[in-house]
N, C-alpha and C positions, 0 to 999 in steps of 0.2 A: 188887228188881224189883217193880213195881206193875202187876199184870195184872188187869183187871176180870174178875170171875167168869164173865161171859158171853162173854168172848173165847175163841177157839180157837187155841192156840199148839202147834204140833207139837213133840213132845219132842226131836226132832233139830235144831230150829232153834237157832242160837247167838245168844243174847240177853244183852247186858251186864246186870250186876246192877241198875243203877239206871234201866233203860229203863222207861217207862210205856206201857202199851197199853190203849186205851179199850174201851168196851163194844162187843160184837158184832164186833170186828175178828178177822180170820183171818190167821194167819202160817204159811206153809208150811214143809216140812222142810228146804229148802235155803237158807233165809234167814239172813243175819247182820245184826244191828243193833248199832251201837257205843254206847259209854257216853254218857249224857246226852241220848239221843234220846227224843222223845215222839211216840207214835202215837195219833191221836185215835180216836173211835168209827167203826165201820162202814168200816174200811180193810181192803183185801185186799192182802197182799204175798205173792207166790208166785214160782215159778221159782227159778233160781240167782241170787239177788239179794243184793248186799252193800251195806249202808247204813252210813255212817261215824258219826262222833260229833256230838252236838249238833244233830241235825236235828229239825225240827218238821213233822209230816205230818198234815194236817187231814182231817176226815171225808170219807168216800166216795171216797177215792183208790184207784186200782187200779195197783199197781206190780209189774212182773215177769210180766205175762200174756204169752201166746204172741203173736208178732208177727202183724200183719195182712198176711200175705204167703202166698199160696197155695203157694209153694215150700217153706215151712217144714214139716219132717217130724219135729219133736220132738227135734231136736238139742239138746244141753245148753249152749245159749248163755246169755248172762248180761246182767244189769243191774247197773251199779256206780254208786253215788251217794256223793259225798264227804262233807265235814263242813260243819256249820253252814248247811245249806240250809233255807229255808222253802218248803214245798210246800202250797199252799192247796187248797180243796175241789174234788173231782171231777177231779183231774188223772189222766192215764193215761200211764204210761211203759212201753213194751214191751221185751221181750228183743231181743237182736241176732239176726242170721241167719248161717248158715254161708257165705252168698254174700259176706259182708263180713268184718270182723274178729271177728265173733261176739259183740260186746258193745255195748250202749248205755251211754254214759257221761255222767254229770253231775258237774262238779267241785265246788268249795267256794264257800260264801258266796253262793249264788244265791237270788234272790227270785222265786219262781215262783207266779203268781197262779192264780185258779180256772179250771178247764176247759181247762188247757193240755194239749196232746197232744204227746208225743215218740214218734215212730214208731221202728221198729227201726233200730239201728246209728247213731243220732244221736250226735254227740260235742259236748257242751256244756262250755265252759270255766268260768271262775271269775268271780264278782261280776257276773253278768248279772241283768237284770230282764226277765221275760216277763210282759206284762200279760194280762188275762183273755182267754181264747179264742184265744191264740196256738197255731198248729198247725204242727208241723214234719213233713213227709213223711220217708220213709226216707233214711238215709245223709247227712243234713244235718250240716254242721260249723259251729259257732258259736264265735267267739273270745271272749276275756275282755272284760268290761266292756260287752258288747253290750246294748242296750235295744231290745226288740221291742214296738211299740205293740199295743193291744188289737185282736183279730181279724186280726192279721198271719198270712198263710199263706205257707209257704216250700216251693217245689218240691223234689222229691227230688234228692239229690246237689248241692244248692247249698251254697256256702260264704259265710259272713258274717264279715267280718274284724273284728279287735279295735276296740273303741270305736265301732262303727257303731251306727246308730239307725234304726228304721223308724217311720213315722207310723201312726196308726189305720187299720186295714183295708187295709194294704199287701199286695199280691200279688207276692211275690218269686219270679221265674222264672229269674233268673240271679244270678251271684255279686255280692255287695256288698263293695266294697273297704273296708279299715279306715278309720275316722274319718268315713265318709261317711253322710249322712242320706239316706234313701230314702223315697219316698212315691208312692202311686198304684196303680192297677190297669191295666196292669202297672207295677211300681215303677220309678221313674226317680230319678236323683241330684238332690238338692235342697240342695247345699252340704255343709259339714262340721259336725260336732257340736262346735262351738267352746265352747259354754257347758259342756258335759259335760267337755271337756278342761280348762277353767279350774278346775272344781270338783275335778278329780283332780290338780291341781298341775302341769299342764304349763306350762312357761315361755312368755312371749310369743314368744320365738325359735322354740320348738318348734311353736307354733300357726301361726306364719308359714310354717314349713317345710311343715306339713301343708296349708296353703292353697295353697302353690306346687305341691305334689304333685297336689292336686285340679285345679288349672289345667292341669297337664300332661296329666291324664287326660281332662279335659272341656272345656277352654276354648281350647286352642291348635290344634285341628285335627290333632293328631298321631295316627299309628297307635298301636295298643296297644304294639307293640315299641318305637317311638320314645319313648312315654311312660314305659315301664319303664326305659329307659336314662337318661332325665332324672331319674326318681325315684331310681335307684341312685346317681347323682352327688350328689343332694341328701342321700341317706342317709349318704354318707361324712362329712358335717359334722354331721349331726343324727341321733343314734342311735335316736331314737323312730321314725324312718321305716323301721327294720328290720322293722316290722310289715308293710310292703308286700312285702318279700322272702318272709316266711312265708306271706302270703296268695297271692302269685303261684305259689308252689311247690305249693299245694293246688288252685288254681282250675282248673277244667276246662270249665265250662259257658259261659265268656265272662262279662264283667262287664256290669252294668246300664249303659245308655248313654242 
C-alpha cells in the first residue's frame, strides 16, 4: 500500500494492499477500496462507501458525502462503485437515502469526466461516458453504454435507457428510451445513436430494427401503448430490442416526445 504521509486514512478503513492514496486525501472509517485502485491528492472518501478494483479517482473528488436531501437523518446508507472506473477531477457522488433503496450505485468501466454530480440514489450501469459538468438529480437510473454530453442535466426519477445519448447542454425532464439521441432544453428525440451502435458491433439488421422501433415511437402517430405493442412484436425477431422491455418496466415519468 502506498499512502502519502500527508493523507489521513482511518485505521478501520479496508484498503487493499496495493492501493495508492495521494497527498492530503482523507479516507473515512467505513470505506472499502479494492485492489489496483488509485486515489489522487485532495480526495475525500467518507460514509459507507465501497469502491471496487482498478479504479482511478482524480484530485478534489468528494465520494460518499451525505445526500443533499433535507429528509436525510444520518441513516447508514451507502455508495457502491464497481471496477475499472475513471472518475476525473471535482466529481461529487452522494450516499443513498432511506426513501429509496438506500444506495447510490455506479457499475463497471465507466468514464466519468470532471465536475460530474451523482445525487442520492442514482443507479448508473456499465461502460457509460459522462462528459464534463453532467448533473444527475436524485433517483435517476442510467443504463449501460449511455453517453451524456457536457452540461447535461437530468431531472430526478428520470430513466435513460441503454445506448442512449444526449447532446451538449441537454435538459432531460422525462425518460429517454434506449438507443435514442436527445438534444435541447427541454430535450427532444433526435434520431437513434446509429454510429455508436455500429462501433459496438450491432449488425445492420439490428440497427434497422432499432430504427423501426424509433419510428413506432415517434414517426407513426401511435399512442405509447400502440408503439409498445409494435416494438414488442419487433423484439420477437430481434433480441437487441429487449432493451425496450427493460426500459418500459422502469419508466414512470413518460418519455421525451
